[in-house]
C-alpha positions in Angstrom: -24.6 2.3 -5.8 -21.9 4.9 -6.8 -19.0 3.9 -9.3 -15.5 5.1 -9.3 -16.4 6.9 -12.7 -19.5 8.5 -11.2 -17.2 9.6 -8.3 -14.4 11.3 -10.7 -11.7 8.4 -10.4 -10.2 6.9 -13.5 -7.1 4.6 -14.1 -4.0 6.8 -14.8 -1.8 5.6 -17.7 1.4 3.6 -16.5 3.6 6.7 -17.4 2.1 8.7 -15.1 4.3 9.4 -12.0 3.8 6.5 -8.9 4.2 6.6 -5.3 5.1 2.9 -5.5 5.5 -0.4 -6.8 3.5 -3.6 -5.2 4.9 -7.0 -5.6 3.9 -10.2 -4.2 6.7 -13.0 -3.2 6.5 -16.3 -4.8 6.0 -19.3 -1.9 5.5 -22.8 -2.6 2.6 -23.7 -4.5 2.1 -25.8 -8.2 3.9 -22.9 -9.9 7.1 -23.4 -8.1 6.6 -26.3 -6.7 10.1 -27.2 -7.3 12.5 -26.3 -4.4 15.2 -25.6 -7.3 12.7 -23.3 -9.2 11.2 -21.5 -6.4 14.9 -20.4 -5.7 15.0 -19.3 -9.0 11.7 -17.4 -9.3 12.8 -15.7 -5.8 15.9 -14.2 -7.8 14.3 -13.5 -10.8 11.4 -11.4 -8.6 14.2 -9.9 -7.0 16.2 -8.9 -9.7 12.7 -6.7 -10.9 12.2 -5.3 -7.8 15.8 -4.0 -7.2 15.8 -2.5 -10.8 12.5 -0.5 -9.7 13.9 0.3 -6.9 16.4 2.6 -8.6 13.3 4.8 -9.4 10.6 4.6 -6.8 9.8 2.7 -3.5 8.9 -1.1 -3.7 6.7 -2.9 -1.6 6.9 -6.7 -1.7 3.9 -8.8 -0.2 4.9 -12.3 1.5 3.5 -15.3 2.8 3.2 -15.5 6.6 6.6 -16.1 8.3 8.8 -15.5 4.6 9.5 -11.8 5.2 13.3 -12.3 6.6 14.4 -14.6 4.3 12.8 -12.4 1.3 14.7 -9.2 2.8 17.6 -11.5 2.3 17.1 -12.0 -1.3 15.8 -8.6 -2.1 18.4 -6.6 -0.3 18.0 -3.4 1.5 15.8 -0.8 0.7 12.8 -3.1 -0.3 9.7 -2.6 1.8 8.0 -6.0 3.3 4.6 -7.0 4.5 3.0 -9.8 5.2 0.0 -11.9 4.1 -1.4 -15.2 3.4 -0.7 -15.6 -0.6 -1.7 -18.6 -3.0 0.6 -17.0 -5.9 2.9 -14.1 -6.7 1.6 -11.9 -9.8 0.1 -8.9 -8.4 -0.4 -7.3 -11.2 -3.6 -9.6 -11.7 -4.2 -10.2 -7.6 -3.6 -7.0 -6.6 -5.9 -3.9 -7.0 -6.0 -1.4 -10.2 -5.1 2.2 -8.5 -7.2 4.9 -9.6 -7.3 8.7 -9.1 -9.3 11.7 -9.1 -6.1 13.7 -9.0 -6.6 14.4 -5.0 -7.5 11.1 -3.7 -6.4 7.6 -4.1 -9.3 4.6 -5.0 -8.6 1.1 -6.3 -10.7 -1.9 -8.0 -10.7 -5.0 -6.7 -12.1 -6.9 -9.4 -13.3 -10.7 -8.8 -10.4 -13.0 -9.2 -11.1 -17.0 -10.1 -7.3 -18.2 -10.6 -7.6 -17.0 -14.5 -11.0 -19.0 -15.5 -10.1 -21.5 -12.7 -7.6 -23.3 -14.2 -6.7 -26.5 -12.8 -3.4 -25.6 -11.5 -4.6 -22.5 -9.8 -5.3 -21.5 -6.1 -7.1 -18.6 -5.5 -8.6 -18.6 -2.0 -6.1 -15.7 -0.4 -5.2 -14.4 -3.5 -8.5 -13.2 -4.0 -8.5 -11.2 -1.0 -5.1 -9.4 -1.7 -6.4 -6.6 -3.7 -8.7 -5.2 -0.8 -5.6 -5.7 1.4 -3.3 -3.6 -0.6 -5.8 -1.1 -0.9 -6.3 -0.6 2.5 -2.6 -0.3 3.4 -2.4 2.4 0.4 -5.1 4.4 1.8 -7.3 3.7 -1.1 -11.1 4.0 -1.6 -11.7 0.5 -2.4 -14.6 -0.2 -5.0 -15.4 -4.1 -5.5 -16.2 -5.3 -9.3 -18.3 -8.4 -10.0 -16.8 -8.9 -13.2 -14.1 -11.7 -13.1 -11.0 -9.7 -14.6 -7.4 -9.2 -13.8 -4.8 -6.2 -14.1 -2.9 -7.8 -17.0 -6.2 -8.0 -19.0 -6.4 -4.4 -19.3 -4.3 -1.8 -20.8 -5.5 2.4 -20.7 -3.8 5.5 -22.1 -5.1 7.3 -19.4 -7.3 9.5 -22.1 -10.8 7.2 -22.1 -9.4 3.9 -24.1 -8.9 0.8 -23.1 -7.3 -2.5 -24.5 -9.3 -5.6 -23.9 -9.0 -9.7 -25.3 -12.4 -11.2 -26.2 -11.2 -14.6 -25.0 -10.7 -12.9 -20.9 -13.4 -10.9 -20.3 -16.1 -12.5 -22.6 -14.7 -16.0 -22.0 -16.6 -18.7 -20.5 -14.0 -19.5 -18.0 -14.7 -16.3 -16.3 -17.6 -14.1 -17.3 -19.9 -16.8 -19.0 -23.2 -14.8 -18.4 -22.2 -11.2 -19.1 -22.6 -9.3 -22.7 -19.7 -7.6 -24.5 -22.0 -4.5 -23.5 -22.1 -5.4 -20.0 -18.4 -6.0 -20.0 -17.8 -2.6 -21.4 -20.1 -0.8 -19.1 -18.5 -2.4 -16.3 -15.0 -1.6 -17.7 -15.8 2.0 -18.3 -17.6 2.3 -14.9 -14.4 1.1 -12.9 -11.5 2.6 -15.1 -13.1 5.8 -16.1 -12.6 4.9 -19.7 -15.3 5.5 -22.5 -13.7 3.3 -25.6 -12.8 -0.3 -25.4 -10.8 -2.1 -28.4 -10.8 -5.6 -28.6 -8.2 -8.1 -29.5 -9.9 -11.2 -30.9 -7.1 -13.4 -28.9 -3.8 -13.3 -27.2 -0.5 -15.3 -27.6 -0.2 -18.9 -28.5 1.5 -20.0 -25.6 -0.9 -18.3 -23.3 -3.3 -20.9 -23.4 -3.8 -24.6 -22.3 -2.1 -26.9 -23.1 0.9 -24.8 -22.6 1.8 -24.3 -19.0 0.4 -21.5 -16.8 -1.4 -19.3 -19.3 -4.0 -16.6 -18.6 -6.1 -17.5 -21.5 -5.0 -14.5 -23.7 -3.8 -11.1 -21.4 -3.5 -8.2 -23.3 -0.5 -6.9 -21.8 2.1 -9.6 -23.1 0.3 -8.8 -26.8 0.1 -4.6 -26.7 0.2 -1.9 -24.6 -0.1 1.9 -24.7 3.4 4.0 -24.8 1.6 7.3 -24.9 -1.7 8.6 -26.0 -2.3 7.5 -29.7 1.0 5.3 -29.6 0.7 1.4 -28.8 3.4 -1.1 -29.3 2.4 -4.6 -30.1 4.3 -7.8 -30.3 5.4 -8.9 -33.6 6.4 -13.0 -34.5 8.3 -12.5 -38.0 8.9 -16.0 -38.0 6.2 -18.1 -40.2 7.0 -21.4 -38.5 5.7 -20.2 -34.8 1.7 -20.0 -34.8 2.1 -16.2 -33.4 3.0 -15.0 -36.9 -0.3 -15.0 -37.6 -1.8 -14.1 -34.4 0.3 -11.1 -34.5 -0.5 -10.4 -37.8 -4.0 -10.0 -37.0 -3.7 -8.3 -34.0 -1.5 -5.7 -35.2 -3.9 -5.1 -38.5 -6.9 -4.5 -36.4 -5.1 -2.0 -34.1 -4.0 -0.2 -37.1 -7.7 -0.2 -38.2 -8.8 1.5 -34.8 -9.1 5.0 -33.4 -9.0 5.7 -29.7 -11.7 7.3 -27.4 -10.5 10.8 -28.9 -10.8 9.8 -32.4 -7.0 9.4 -33.3 -5.7 7.0 -35.4 -3.5 4.1 -33.5 0.1 4.8 -34.5 1.1 0.9 -33.8 5.0 0.2 -33.0 6.0 -3.3 -33.8 8.5 -4.8 -31.4 9.6 -8.2 -33.0 9.8 -11.1 -31.0 13.1 -12.9 -29.4 14.5 -15.4 -31.9 13.9 -18.5 -29.6 10.5 -20.0 -30.9 10.3 -23.0 -28.2 10.7 -22.6 -24.3 10.0 -25.1 -21.6 8.7 -27.7 -24.5 6.0 -25.6 -26.0 6.0 -22.6 -28.0 7.4 -19.6 -26.6 5.3 -16.5 -25.6 8.7 -14.4 -25.0 7.5 -10.9 -25.5 9.0 -7.2 -24.8 5.7 -5.7 -24.9 5.2 -7.2 -21.2 7.5 -4.5 -19.9 6.9 -2.4 -16.7 7.3 1.5 -16.8 8.5 3.1 -13.2 9.3 6.9 -12.3 11.8 8.0 -15.2 12.7 4.1 -15.9 11.5 1.3 -18.3 12.3 -2.1 -16.9 12.3 -4.2 -19.8 12.3 -8.5 -20.2 15.3 -9.5 -21.1 15.9 -13.4 -22.8 19.6 -13.4 -23.6 18.4 -13.3 -27.2 19.9 -11.4 -29.9 16.7 -8.8 -30.3 16.9 -7.8 -26.6 19.1 -4.7 -27.7 16.9 -4.6 -30.7 13.7 -4.2 -28.4 15.8 -1.9 -25.9 16.6 0.7 -28.8 12.9 0.7 -29.4 12.1 1.5 -26.2 14.8 4.0 -25.6 13.4 6.1 -28.6 9.5 5.7 -27.6 11.1 7.0 -23.9 14.2 8.9 -24.3 14.0 10.7 -21.1 13.7 7.6 -19.5 16.7 5.0 -18.7 15.8 1.5 -20.2 16.9 -1.8 -18.1 16.9 -5.3 -19.2 16.2 -7.9 -17.0 16.2 -11.8 -17.4 12.8 -12.4 -17.6 13.0 -16.4 -18.5 12.4 -17.7 -15.2 9.5 -15.5 -14.7 7.8 -16.5 -18.3 7.9 -20.4 -17.1 6.1 -19.4 -14.4 3.3 -17.9 -16.7 3.9 -14.3 -17.0 6.7 -11.7 -17.1 7.7 -8.2 -15.4 4.7 -6.7 -16.4 2.8 -9.9 -14.5 4.6 -9.0 -11.5 4.2 -5.4 -10.5 1.4 -3.2 -9.7 1.4 0.4 -9.7 0.4 2.9 -6.9 0.1 6.3 -9.0 1.2 9.6 -6.9 -1.6 11.6 -5.6 
């Protein structure tokens, strides 16, 4: 059986040009059980969609019969399509798009509700990647690896960031070795070197809300080849102080697929330590790069502008837009988690 890498495809870095952004519309489910939470979440998702629409087209997948109401909240210019959904995290349920420079392809990972967590539903979400890939006209490659888009981050030049508690966790791939996981990741993404983080942020694990068990895209992300932005919790009262110290130290000891020592840019966490009754995992790392723009999580926090300044220096050619992400984080993710880029061919 052929693989994307064997066929010449790879996952482009997020900063390369996009054809459009894909999102999913929040519907009634365990994540948004309370009607007020659902309304607030829809408003938050819509604010992100409108921020992205300034730079590139946006298509939102809605549950059956929800498009008209969604378009009212989203406003003009956002496209909608309808399909059965369980949740609204397009980064994780959608396809991971690939390119060979001339054609579009996509990986359809096996999805099991972030490790078959008790609150998750995934009967419909497990089919969304293939559906979106088909709408985009991409060639779809199905992978048996249980994985999500928020659990990987690439530099577009052969390097991928992973987390041991995700791809190697017993909740997802209990029978896979590290070597088998790496081989499948490289075959699907066209990468050749994996950098493993030991774990994610504290608030991303039970018993704290709707966690993913350690997604990398809230902890570290490539800003350009050889440069990684990393979450730094400066307050020793928060358990992530030690977590991020370990992660940053590990990243600084690594080289990428081309042998470059990684430059690590620390981005301090917001000042708030607790949210929704548990340790906050608010993070500016969970940003989204779109055409000529950076959509950055905001938390009505004094460090919002500190983070915005860091990203403006990293991406001087892009407009940095802060969007309040507190409602999104209360559902278990951030701006990167609800978006998925389709690269321009």
